[in-house]
N, C-alpha and C positions, 0 to 999 in steps of 0.2 A: 873183195873183188870190185874192180872199177867197172864203169860202163863199158869200156873197151874190151875187158876180159870176157864179156858176155857176147861178143861178136865173133862168129865163126866165118873166117874169110872164105873157106870152102863153100859154105852154104850161100853166102852172098854171091860168089862167082857162079854158082849153079843157077841162081835166079837171074843174074845179069845176062847169062847166055840165052835166056828165054825172052828177053825184053822186047825183041822185034816181033815176037809172036803172041804177045800178051792179049791182044784183042781179036785173034783168030778163033772164032767160036768152034772150029773144028780141028784145031791144032793140038799142041802138046798140052795146053791148059784148058782143053775142052771140059774136063770134069769141074773146074772152078766155075765155068759159065753155066754148066748144067745145075749145079747145087745153089748157084747165087739167088734164084727166086725163093728157094726154101729158107735160106738164111736171112734174106731180106724180110720175108713175111714173119719169121720168128721174132725178129727184132721189133718190127712195126706193131705186131699184135701185142707184144708185152710192154712196149714203151713207144707210142706213136711218134714218128719221126718229124712230123711237120713242125718247122720253126725251131727244132731243137738244135743246140750246139753239140756237135758230134766229132769225136776224134776216132779215126781208124788207125790203130797201131799195127805196123807191119802190113801197110796197105798195098805193097807191091805195085802193080800196073793200074790199080784203082777200080777194079771191077765192082767191089762192094761199095766203095766210097761214092762212086758215081751213081750207083743205084739209089743210095740213100739220099743223094742230092736231088735226084728225080722226085723223090717223095716230099721235097721241100725242106730238108734239113740243111743246116749251115755246116758244111763239112770241111774238116782238115784231115790230112793223112800224112803219116810219118813212116819212113822206111830208111834202111841203111844202103839199099842197092840203088844206085843213081840211074841205071839204065831203065828199070821198070818205073821209077818215079818220072822220068822224062816221058815214057810212054803214057803214063797217066796224065801228065800235063798236056801233052799233044791231043790226047783223046777227048779230054775235058774242054779244051779250047775249041776243038772241031764241033763239039756238041753244044757249045755255049754255056758251059757250067763254070761257075766261079768256086773252085775248090782249091784250098791252100795246101799244096804239097811241100813237105820239108824233108831233107835228109837229116835224120836225128835218131838217136837211140830213145826208147821210151823213158829210160832213167833220166837222161839229160833233159828231155822235154818237160818231164814232170817237175823238175826244180824250178822252171820258169813259168809253168802254167798250172800250177796246183789248183784244185777245185774250180777249174774253168769250164768244164764240159758237163752237159746234161747226160750225155751217153758216151761211153768209151767201148769200142769194139776191138777185139784182138783175136782174129781168126787165123788158124793155120800158122801160128808163129811159135807157141810154146814148145812144140816138138822139134824145133830147128835151133834152139839155143841151149847152152849149157847150164844156165841158171834160171829156170822159170820162176823161182821165188821172186827174183829181182823184178821181172816183168810184171808179175801180179801186183807187187807192192807199188810199182810205178803207176799202173792203171788205176789203183785205188787212190793214189794221190791226185791223179788228173781229173777224176770225176768229182762233181760237187757233192755235198752231203745230201742224201735223199736221191741222188742220181743212179743210173743203171750201168752196169758193166757186163758185157757179153764176151764170152770165150768160146772158141770151138777148137777142138784138138782130138787127139787119138788116145783112147784107153790102152794101158799097157797090160796086156794079157796075151796068152798063147793064140787065141782066135784072132785077135787084132793083128798080131804079127803075121799070121798066115794070110789073112784076107788083104791087109793094107800093103804088105810088101810082096809076098809070093803071088797072091791073086791079082791085086790091082796093078803092080808094076810088071810082073812077068807073064802072067797067064792072060788076063783080060786087056792088059796094056792101056789102063784108064789113065795112068800118069807115068811120067818118065822114070826109067830105072835109076835107082839111087836117090830117089826123092827123100826117102825116110830112113831113119836109124831107129831100130826098135828100142834101144836103151833110152832114148829121149822121149818116148811116149809117156804121157802123164795120166795116171789113174784118176778117175773122177773123184775118188775119195781123197786122194792127195790134193787135188786142186781145191776142193772144198775146204780142206784144212788150211791151205796156204791163203786162201781168200779170207778165211775167218780171222786168221792172225793179222791180215792187213785191214780189217775193219769192214769186210763185206759179208753180207748175209745171203745165203743161197735162196732163190725164189723158185727155180725150175731147172730140171735136168731133162733133156730130150735127146733121143738117139737118132742119128741119120743112118738110113740103111739103104742098100742098093739091091735091086732085083736084076740079076744078070740075064734073065730071059726077056723082060720087057726093056731092059737097059735104062731103067728109070730109078731116081733116088726118091726116098720118102722119109718122113719123120714118124717116130714112134715112141711109145713109153718104154720099150725094151730094145736092147741091142748090146753089142759088145765091141764095136770098133770106133766109129766117129761119134762125137757127142757135142751138143750145144748146151751151154749152161749160163743162166742168168743170176746175177747178183745185184743187190742194191747196197749203197753205202750208208752206213749209220749216220744219223744226225750228230 
């Protein structure tokens, strides 16, 4: 499989269509803005961001990348959707942040920038590609020995399918319809195995949950749908 075989044109088009609304905190990507403080805290608590060299893989319009830059990290972001990347560049320029955004696959970028980053983040990407193994391996190549890799994705189980697709897309309308495909969800056990084969050691697994009554997200030790997972690269 080549880099390009892992690119789904339909998925890219889906996110290209949202580019103009990426920084609308009450728009179609409201959920990303709502969970971003939790994601940022998870990363910063486990690997303080200040002065770190950070790469955000699948950065989209830069919501997480810019938040990490605010913490003092030296951030780069890569994505294959040019519309969201331009939204990220424009918003960073407006805010005075120097963030290097590039259109690239993780695989191609890893061949030129191996062992270059202290932290690599890859959030909400694995469930949108055909071959997550390739992305995990690329993230492992990109981080320096002893560095940290963070993933966030969806566990593949019946409850996750019901909540993430039926509940979130159709009932609560937290995200746009058609955002997810159940077959591409990645079980936490599978991700641990893939990461282990790439030379990464699991340090923590935390679940992200949603309370439909308070309309708030929170992190916990148990869950069945969204999870955040932290790895370090062996020396």
